[in-house]
N, C-alpha and C positions, 0 to 999 in steps of 0.2 A: 462657391466653385468660381471661377474667374475662368472669361473669355482672353485669349491671350491676344493681346497687342501686337503686329510684327516687329516693332521697335520705336524707340521716341525720337520725336521729329523737334526741328523748330517751330518757333513761332512763326503764325500765317495769317489772315484777317481770316475771318470765319465767315466770310460774304451774308451777313444778314440783310435783310430788304432793307430799301431804303421806300420814302415815297415821297410826292411831290406835296402833300397835303394831311399830314399827320393830324388823325383827330386828338382836340385837346385834352388832356388828362386834368380833371379838376383838383385843388387842392386837398379837397376836402373828400372822403371818401363814401360819406353819408350823402353827399350831394353832386353825385357825377352826372353831368348832362347827359340827354339821352344821345341816341345814335341818328342821325339823322333821319327826319322821318321821311323820307321818299328812297330810302334802303332799302330793294328788296330782303327782307328776311323770311327764315325758314317757316312757314306759313301757308295758310289759306289764300293769301293774297299775293306772294310769291310770284314776281313776272319770271324770272327763269324758272322756277321748279316745275315741273308739265304735269302732275298729280296734286290735287286737294290734300292738304295734309296736317298734323296736327303741329302747333309753334312749339317745338319742345324747348327753345330758346329760354322760355317762361320759368321761372324760380319753380322750382318744386309742381313743373308740369310733364316730369319726362315719364310717362308706363313705365319705360324700361329701367328706372333708375337703381342703381346697386349701391352708389358711391356717392356721400354728399359734401360736397364742395365746400358749404359753408364752416366757417371755422377752423379751415386747411389753411396752412402753409406751402403754398403755391411757386415755383420757379418757372422762368421761361428761358430756353435757351434763346440767344438770339432775339430778345424780348423789344430791343428797341424800333426793329423792322414793322412793317407794316403791319403783319398778323398780330404781331406783338401788341402795338397800339389798339389793335381793336379787343384781344385777347383782356387785357388790362381791364379796356374802359368796360367789357362785359361782366367781367367778374365782378367789381366793382358797381355796376348796375344792377344785378340780375341775381347777385349772391353777397355772404356777407366772410368774406374771406379772414382766416387769422391778422394772415400778410401774402403779400405776394411779392418775389424776388425776381428783378432782372440781371438775368447773366448774359455778357456780350463783353466783346473786345472793344466796341468802338465807344470811348470816352467821350467826343466831344456829342454824339446824340445821348450817351446820358447824361450829358451837362444840361443839354436842352430841356430833356424829358422830367431832368430835378428841377429846373426851374420853374415848371409850369405844375408842377404836383409836390411844393414842397412843404406846405403844410402837411401832406397826405404820411403819415405815421405809420401804414400799414402798407406801405412801396418802399424796397430797398433794392439797392443798387451793388452789383457785384462786377467789378473787370476781370474778365476768365476768358480761357480759350478752353472749347471742346477738342481739343487736342492735347492737354493738361490733367492727365486724370487725376495727380495730386490734388491740384485747383478744384475739380468736380468732387472728390470726395469732400472739402472741407464745406463748400457751397452745399451740396447737401445735407447736411445734417441739420437734425429735425424738422427735414422735410417730408411733406405730407404725399404730393404729385409733382411731376415734371412732366413739360410740353417742350419738346426737344422741336423748335424749329430752325436753331443756326445750320447753312450750311453754304457750298457755294452751290448756286440757283441758275448759274448762265450758261445753256448750252455751248455756245462758241467757246467760252474760258475756260469750261472743263474738258472741251474738245483740245484745247491748246494748252493746257496745264495738269494733265491728264494725273501726275502723281500728288499734287497738292489737291486735286478733287478728292483721291483717293484717302489720302489725309485727314481731311478734312473730315468727309461726308463720310468715311468708313470707318476709319482709325477713331472719328468721333463720338461714332455711335457704340463702338466697343467700350469707351471710355466711359458712355452716360450710363449703359448699361450694368458694369461693373461697378461704378461709383453708387448706383441705384441698389441692386444688392448688396452690396455693404454696408450701406446705411437706412435697409428696411424702407426703401420708397414706397407707397403701397399701388399707388397708379403710377405708370408712364406711358405717354402717347407721344407714337414719332409722327410727326407731320411728312407726311412721304407726297408723291406726284401721280398725276394722270399715267406722266411719262416711265414709270415705273412698270407698266404693264407692256410686256411685250418689247423691251427697251432696245431703241437702235442708236443712241448714243450715250457716251461715257456717264454725264449726269443722271438719265434714266438708269443706267445701270448700277450707279453706285446708291439711288434709293431703292432699286430691286433686291439688293445684296442687304442694306441695312434693314427692308423688311423681314427679308430672313431672321437677320441677327436680333430682332428684336422678339420675334414669335419666337423663335428658338428657346430665346433668354429664360421662356418660362417651364422650362423643364428645369430650371437651374434653382429654380423655387419650391417651396413646399405651400402647403391650404393655408390661407390669412398672409402669405408673404406678396414680396411686389409682384404684380400683373404688369404684363407688356401687349400694346396694341397699335395698329396705327390706324393713318389716316390719309387717303388719296384725296389732293385738290384738284382741281383744273385749272384754268388759267385765270389770276387773281386781278381783277380790276383796279388800278388805283394804285400796285407797286411798283415797282421802280422797272423802268422803260413799256409801263403799261400802253396798250395796243391805242386805245381812243384818243389821248393826250396825244399820242405822238401822229396817229394820222390827221390832227387837226392841226397841228404844229405844220407840218409837211402841206398842206394844203394851202398854207398863204405862201408857196412859191408855185402852185396852181399843180404839181405833180405830186402823187402820193406814189411811196413805193410799197408794192406787195409781192411776196417773195415766188406764190405760184397761184394760178385763179383755181385751183382745184383745193386748195390747202382750205382745210377746214377746223374748228379748234371748240371744246368747252368754254364757257365762261362761268364764271362766280362772283358775289363781290366778296369784301373784306369781312363783311358785317356774316354772312352766310357761312364764311369759313370758319369765322370764330364761335357761330354756335353749333356748328358741325363739330367742331374740338373739344368743344367742353362737355355738349352730351355725350359726345362718344366718351370720354372720361367716365360721364356720370354711368352708363350702360356698360362699358368694356366688364367681359370674364377675363379675356386672356387670349390674343393671340388670333384677333381678327384685323380683319382690315375694312374700314370701315369706307364706304363709296357715296358721293352724294348725287341724287339726283339732279340732271344737269339737262338744261336744252344746248343744242350745237348753233354754229352758225359758219357760212361761209368766212373769210378774210374778206375776200373779193368782195361779196353785200354788204359788209360792214363797211369796207373804206368806200364805200359808193356810196351810204347809207352819211355819212359823216360827212362826205364832199362830194355830193352829187356833181358840181360843176368842174372838180378836179380829176387830169389826166391821172392814167394808171399806168405805172412802170413796171414791168414784173422782172424782177431782181435776181431770181432764183432761192433756191431752199436753201439755209446756212449748211455748213457739215455739220449729220448726224442727225437733222430734222425729219420728222415725218411729215407724208403730209397729212396724214389723219394718225387722230390721238383714240385706242382701245384704253378704256377706263378698266374694261375687264376681259383677261384675256379669254381665248376658248378654252385651255385648260381649267382655269380659275371660274368661268359659269357652273363647273357642275357642284362645284362646292360653294355655292353662292344664294343667300337666301335675300327676299324682298322686303324691306320695310314699309311704311306711309312714305318716310319721306328719301331713305336713305339703303344703299344694296349692303350685305354685310358677306364677306369671303369669310371662311370658317375654315382651318386645316380641318383636312380628309376627317380624321378622327373624331373630333366634335360636329362634323355636317351631319354622322351617322346617330348620332345623340341631339340633334339639334331642337328636336321638341322640347326638351327639359331644358335647355338656357332659351330660347326662342319660339314660347308657344303659341308668339300671333306673326308669325312671316310664314313666307311663302319659298319655297324653291323656284329658282327662275325656270322658264318653257328651254327647251333643247333651242340652239341657235340664236340666243336672243339677241349677240351684237349690238353693244351697247358701245357704240364707236361715235365718233364724230362725225363719218361720213352717213349714218344711217339717219335717214329724213324720217324717221319716225318720232326724234328729238329734237328735231329741228324749230328755230325759232320763226315767228312768223314777221311780218314787217311790222307792227306794233308793238313785239316783242323787242324788237331791233332800236325804234325810234325812243323808247321808254330807254331801255339802257342806255343810247348815246348822249341823250337830253340830261341822265345824271353825270356825266365824267367831262362834259365840253363846257 
């Protein structure tokens, strides 16, 4: 059964992420260089995570593992972006995939990536748009797992171009679902955002709707067929427009521009995002939303740590921008479980049977309030300094 798209549209850039310094992709799949050692990872030594936890990023160390990525063909939409680069490195570093396919519209980024990995016979490239369902149908043949990262991601651009945001983020989601069901892709993970929780802008709203579409898609498949789940990310450092390099550059003029003195955010590294996504595919049953355990900070405090001698100019929040982000809405808290390194939002019907699916998890207490303004999850000064030193 297909989810009907509104209508067909002309091509447009899918808005995949860029990054200032993408990780090198080694030419040999069995000799991928390790991620920078200073990167916080999901594990006991993590700076960002506020609890001690198991390093689920290590191969075969995931106690909830239900799906094996080894020997599988994995397709990444928007694979030339920040998260895509880290996903590719993590896949070849921690697993032995049969093949990894990069699906994106940006031919220049694909060319650059190809030059760095020309001897890697397990890495393939397809030029295509998530708006084009026929192209996705062809690309998904013989694919075992899909990671959907492609999207229009910038809040102001989505506010100014709502129709384009809907075409890429929502209609693109429909196309991914249809192509996955028709090609019997066993695992599909949608990369969402904390802005999907109680959305206040169009970008967050498109992510919210897409989450609903992906999780509902499980109702169209039989047991043993394709399974769909989601993961919400916080603000990923190192991605296009990343805030720490931006503040550092602004400080050269003597003034840093901050939206609001009370604005707070959750931050995570690209490596953390990559590990959260890959281990999410391993453990998903279908219809979950995985949420990372992160610490938050005030944007003003972050600015002062980056450039303590610079003046601060308050410019006001952008259209649709929240002062604080809620990773889990009050309504979702009732159906949320806590694991050692993440939270899992379940459909209400699955939450009633949670012990069968997640026997080592516990339900959240009432009024948990996993918000960037909650000081319970706040970074201390040492956390901030460590974070800043890695990205300036």
